[in-house]
C-alpha positions in Angstrom: 28.7 -19.2 5.0 25.1 -18.6 6.7 22.9 -16.4 4.4 22.4 -12.5 5.3 19.6 -12.0 7.2 17.5 -9.0 6.7 15.1 -7.4 9.4 12.3 -5.8 7.7 10.1 -4.0 10.0 6.3 -2.8 9.0 3.3 -1.6 10.6 -0.4 -3.0 10.7 -1.6 -1.3 7.3 -1.6 -2.5 3.9 0.4 0.9 2.7 3.1 -0.6 4.9 2.9 -4.1 4.5 2.4 -4.6 0.9 5.8 -3.4 -0.2 7.8 -4.8 2.9 6.6 -7.9 1.3 7.5 -7.2 -2.2 11.1 -6.5 -0.7 10.6 -10.1 1.0 9.7 -12.0 -1.9 12.9 -10.5 -4.1 15.6 -10.7 -0.9 14.5 -14.3 -0.5 14.6 -14.9 -4.2 18.4 -13.6 -4.1 18.9 -16.1 -1.1 18.8 -13.5 2.2 16.9 -14.9 4.7 13.9 -12.6 6.1 12.5 -11.8 9.1 9.1 -9.4 9.8 9.3 -7.0 12.8 5.3 -6.0 13.6 3.2 -6.0 16.3 0.0 -8.3 16.6 -2.2 -5.9 14.5 0.5 -6.1 11.5 0.8 -9.7 11.8 -2.9 -10.1 10.5 -2.0 -8.5 7.5 1.0 -10.5 6.8 -1.0 -13.5 5.0 0.5 -12.6 1.9 4.4 -12.7 3.1 6.2 -16.0 1.9 6.2 -18.7 4.4 10.0 -18.6 4.5 9.4 -15.1 6.3 10.1 -15.5 10.0 7.3 -13.1 11.4 8.1 -11.6 15.1 5.9 -10.1 16.7 7.4 -7.5 18.9 5.8 -5.1 21.7 4.7 -1.6 20.4 2.3 0.8 20.9 1.0 4.7 19.7 0.0 7.4 21.8 -2.7 7.8 18.9 -5.3 5.6 20.2 -6.4 4.6 23.9 -7.4 6.4 27.1 -5.1 8.3 29.7 -4.3 4.6 31.2 -3.0 3.2 28.0 -1.5 5.9 26.7 0.5 6.3 29.9 1.9 2.5 29.4 2.9 3.2 25.6 6.6 4.2 26.5 6.9 1.0 28.9 5.8 -1.2 26.4 8.1 0.4 23.3 11.0 0.5 25.8 10.4 -3.5 26.3 10.2 -4.0 22.7 13.5 -2.5 22.0 15.0 -4.5 24.8 13.8 -7.5 23.0 14.7 -6.3 19.6 18.4 -5.4 21.0 18.8 -9.0 22.5 17.7 -10.7 19.2 20.1 -7.9 17.1 22.9 -9.0 19.5 22.8 -12.6 19.0 22.2 -12.9 15.1 23.8 -9.6 14.1 21.5 -8.7 10.9 23.1 -7.4 7.8 20.5 -4.6 7.5 17.0 -3.3 9.2 14.7 -1.6 6.4 11.6 0.0 8.1 8.7 1.0 6.2 6.3 3.1 8.7 4.3 2.4 11.8 4.5 2.3 15.3 5.5 -1.1 15.1 8.5 -0.4 13.5 10.0 1.4 16.3 11.8 -1.3 18.4 13.9 -2.7 15.5 14.7 0.5 14.2 16.1 2.1 17.3 17.2 -1.4 17.8 19.3 -1.1 14.8 20.4 2.5 15.7 21.8 1.4 19.1 23.5 -1.2 17.9 24.8 0.7 14.7 23.9 -1.9 12.2 23.1 -0.9 8.8 19.4 0.6 8.2 17.2 2.5 5.8 13.7 3.5 5.8 11.2 3.4 2.8 8.5 6.3 2.8 6.0 5.4 0.5 4.2 8.5 0.3 4.7 12.1 -0.6 5.1 13.3 3.1 7.0 11.3 6.0 4.7 9.4 8.2 5.4 10.2 11.9 7.9 7.2 12.7 9.7 7.5 9.5 10.2 11.4 10.4 11.4 10.4 13.8 14.2 8.2 11.9 15.1 9.7 9.0 18.3 11.6 10.2 19.2 8.3 12.3 19.2 5.8 9.0 21.9 5.2 6.6 19.5 6.0 3.5 15.5 7.1 2.9 13.9 5.6 -0.4 11.2 7.3 -1.3 8.1 5.8 -3.4 6.3 8.9 -4.5 8.2 11.8 -5.7 8.8 14.3 -4.5 8.7 13.4 -1.1 8.6 16.0 1.7 12.2 15.4 3.7 13.7 17.3 6.6 16.7 19.9 5.7 19.6 17.8 4.8 18.1 14.4 4.6 18.5 13.3 1.2 16.2 11.2 -0.2 16.6 8.2 -3.1 13.4 8.0 -5.6 13.1 4.0 -5.8 9.2 4.2 -6.3 6.7 1.7 -4.1 7.2 -1.9 -4.6 4.3 -4.1 -5.6 3.8 -7.5 -4.5 4.7 -10.4 -7.2 0.7 -11.0 -7.3 0.8 -7.5 -8.8 3.7 -7.8 -10.9 2.2 -11.2 -12.2 -1.2 -8.6 -13.5 1.2 -6.0 -14.5 0.4 -4.0 -17.7 -2.6 -6.7 -18.2 -4.8 -6.1 -21.6 -7.5 -3.3 -20.7 -10.8 -4.1 -21.9 -12.7 -0.5 -22.5 -16.1 -0.3 -21.4 -18.9 -1.2 -23.6 -22.1 -2.8 -24.1 -21.1 -5.8 -22.0 -20.5 -6.7 -18.1 -18.0 -3.8 -16.7 -16.2 -4.3 -13.7 -16.3 -1.3 -11.1 -13.7 -2.0 -8.3 -14.2 -0.2 -4.8 -11.2 -0.2 -2.6 -10.3 2.3 0.5 -7.1 1.0 1.3 -6.7 -2.3 3.7 -9.1 -1.2 6.0 -11.9 0.1 3.8 -13.4 3.7 3.9 -16.4 4.7 5.5 -17.2 7.6 2.8 -16.7 5.3 0.2 -19.5 3.0 1.4 -22.0 6.1 1.7 -21.4 7.6 -1.4 -20.3 5.1 -3.8 -23.3 2.9 -3.8 -25.9 5.7 -4.6 -23.4 7.0 -6.9 -23.6 3.8 -8.9 -27.3 3.3 -8.3 -27.7 6.7 -10.2 -26.3 5.8 -13.5 -28.7 5.7 -16.4 -30.3 2.4 -16.3 -28.9 1.2 -19.6 -25.3 1.8 -18.4 -26.2 0.1 -14.7 -27.6 -2.9 -16.1 -23.9 -4.2 -17.7 -22.4 -2.9 -14.0 -21.0 -5.4 -11.4 -19.5 -4.4 -8.6 -16.6 -5.4 -6.1 -16.3 -3.3 -3.2 -14.3 -3.2 0.0 -16.2 -2.0 2.9 -15.5 -2.1 6.9 -17.0 -4.9 8.8 -19.1 -2.6 10.4 -20.9 -1.2 7.0 -20.4 -4.8 5.0 -24.4 -5.4 6.0 -25.8 -2.2 4.9 -23.7 -1.8 1.8 -24.7 -5.3 0.6 -28.5 -4.4 1.5 -27.9 -1.2 -0.5 -26.7 -3.1 -3.6 -29.6 -5.7 -3.7 -32.5 -3.2 -2.9 -31.4 -1.2 -6.2 -30.7 -4.6 -8.1 -27.0 -3.9 -8.6 -24.7 -7.2 -9.2 -22.3 -6.7 -6.2 -20.2 -8.3 -4.0 -19.0 -6.8 -0.6 -16.2 -7.9 1.3 -14.1 -6.1 4.5 -11.0 -7.5 3.0 -10.5 -8.9 -1.0 -7.2 -11.2 -1.3 -7.4 -11.1 -4.6 -7.2 -7.2 -5.3 -4.9 -7.8 -8.2 -6.9 -9.8 -10.1 -9.8 -7.9 -9.7 -8.0 -4.9 -10.6 -6.8 -6.5 -13.7 -10.5 -7.2 -14.8 -11.9 -4.0 -13.6 -12.7 -1.0 -16.2 -12.8 1.4 -13.5 -11.0 1.5 -10.0 -12.6 3.9 -7.2 -10.1 4.1 -4.2 -8.5 6.3 -1.5 -4.9 7.2 -2.9 -2.8 5.5 -0.6 0.8 4.8 -2.0 -0.3 0.9 -2.4 -3.1 1.6 -4.3 -1.9 4.0 -6.4 1.5 1.7 -7.0 -1.1 -1.3 -7.9 -2.8 1.0 -10.2 -0.2 2.7 -12.0 1.5 -1.3 -12.3 -1.7 -2.5 -13.8 -3.2 0.3 -15.9 -6.4 1.4 -15.2 -8.4 4.4 -14.9 -9.1 5.3 -11.8 -11.2 7.9 -9.7 -9.2 8.8 -6.1 -10.8 10.8 -3.1 -7.9 11.2 -1.2 -8.1 10.5 3.0 -8.4 14.2 4.2 -7.6 13.4 7.6 -4.1 12.0 6.3 -1.0 13.0 7.8 0.4 16.3 5.8 -2.4 15.7 3.0 0.2 12.8 2.0 -2.9 11.4 -0.4 -3.4 14.4 -2.2 0.1 13.9 -2.7 0.1 10.6 -3.8 -2.5 10.9 -6.3 -0.6 14.1 -8.2 1.1 12.0 -10.4 -1.7 10.0 -11.9 -4.0 13.2 -12.2 -1.6 15.4 -14.1 -0.9 12.2 -16.3 -4.6 12.0 -16.8 -4.7 8.7 -15.4 -6.9 9.5 -12.9 -9.8 11.9 -11.5 -9.3 13.4 -7.9 -12.0 14.2 -6.0 -11.1 16.1 -2.7 -13.6 15.1 0.3 -14.9 18.6 0.4 -16.4 18.2 -2.7 -17.6 14.2 -2.9 -21.3 13.8 -3.1 -23.4 11.4 -5.1 -24.0 13.6 -8.3 -20.8 14.6 -8.7 -19.1 10.8 -8.3 -21.9 9.5 -10.5 -21.4 12.0 -13.1 -17.8 11.0 -13.3 -18.3 7.0 -13.3 -20.6 7.6 -16.3 -18.4 9.5 -18.3 -15.2 6.9 -18.0 -17.9 4.2 -18.4 -19.3 5.6 -22.1 -16.2 6.9 -23.3 -14.3 3.6 -24.1 -11.3 5.6 -26.1 -10.8 8.0 -23.4 -11.1 4.9 -20.7 -8.6 3.3 -22.7 -6.1 6.3 -22.7 -6.4 6.5 -18.8 -5.1 3.0 -18.6 -2.5 4.0 -20.9 -1.5 6.8 -18.8 -1.8 5.0 -15.4 0.8 2.5 -17.1 3.1 5.1 -17.9 3.6 6.4 -14.3 4.3 2.9 -13.2 7.7 2.1 -11.4 8.0 -1.7 -12.3 11.8 -1.5 -11.4 11.2 -0.3 -7.9 12.0 -3.4 -5.8 15.3 -3.8 -7.9 16.1 -0.6 -6.8 15.3 -1.1 -3.4 17.3 -4.8 -3.4 20.3 -2.7 -4.9 20.2 -0.1 -2.0 20.1 -2.9 0.5 22.9 -4.6 -1.0 25.0 -1.7 -1.2 24.4 -0.5 2.6 24.5 -3.8 3.9 27.7 -4.7 1.8 26.7 -7.9 0.6 26.0 -9.2 -3.1 23.8 -11.7 -3.8 22.2 -13.4 -6.7 19.0 -14.5 -8.1 17.8 -17.8 -7.8 15.3 -19.6 -10.2 14.1 -22.7 -10.8 17.0 -23.4 -13.5 19.8 -22.5 -10.5 18.2 -24.5 -7.8 
């Protein structure tokens, strides 16, 4: 009998793609076949998916970008994607369709709804994204990565937590080296696409640290491509040991080695910080839909694992003071790391797999080297 097929639909940001990747890895280990349905933009973030995952680019589009002409053709592009997805599903009859949000998920989720295939969505944030909000009433189950999640009236959510990739789980609970009179690492991440405000504020905030502290600091800063040169130059001009790149493909390693993480509070970033257990300064994206990044940060903030600074209150002096406070108080920094780890949901992927198998009526067995 052929292995069951799961179609995972995810949009083109790390926030959608990373938990989708974690589920794909877990399903493959249980003997499933897995297909990722995304668009060309999403495919660029799919490099970390296992080779066994079939990646299918579908036609999709968003009304949020482009001029009048581009927006006029959006319905036709989406319709073409839905038709193509329906044809594939009629032939292959997937056991389940799982959506992780983003406009590229529309064709697969629509086809699953039209053909009445078992289907579910996973919402990473504390507020439903636009696409997940549309499908929340059109799926068999809604899994929530952040709790509580604001859901439409009558829709029941199941708290699974946010799955993290195997590369993160390999570093989960890695021992924390408290800050001290030796090299200390600061990791700056603004989501999978960087953050302009972090490139504007973080470098001068670090440069403003006392010299006896600054001489021990090294920085790994993820900056947008258009900001990379100026951020690199700023650190160099201030004799700060820094590595600046548009995208780090080894964030789990860098995070496990860091004494401090400065980040947006996207759901995946928060999940990674919680899984590995590191002190953090979080700057929620002010323009996020429904202010969901503030909701994402609430758990770590209330657990005293992270300092949350709203964009409206972010300036060089404030950020520098918080950085200095964490790096000069090793006991407090260690407690923050422990508090972050306590907020982690290490069984999030397994909870999601259980939902997938329950909805699809498929029971599989984890395979390992001794079973192959």
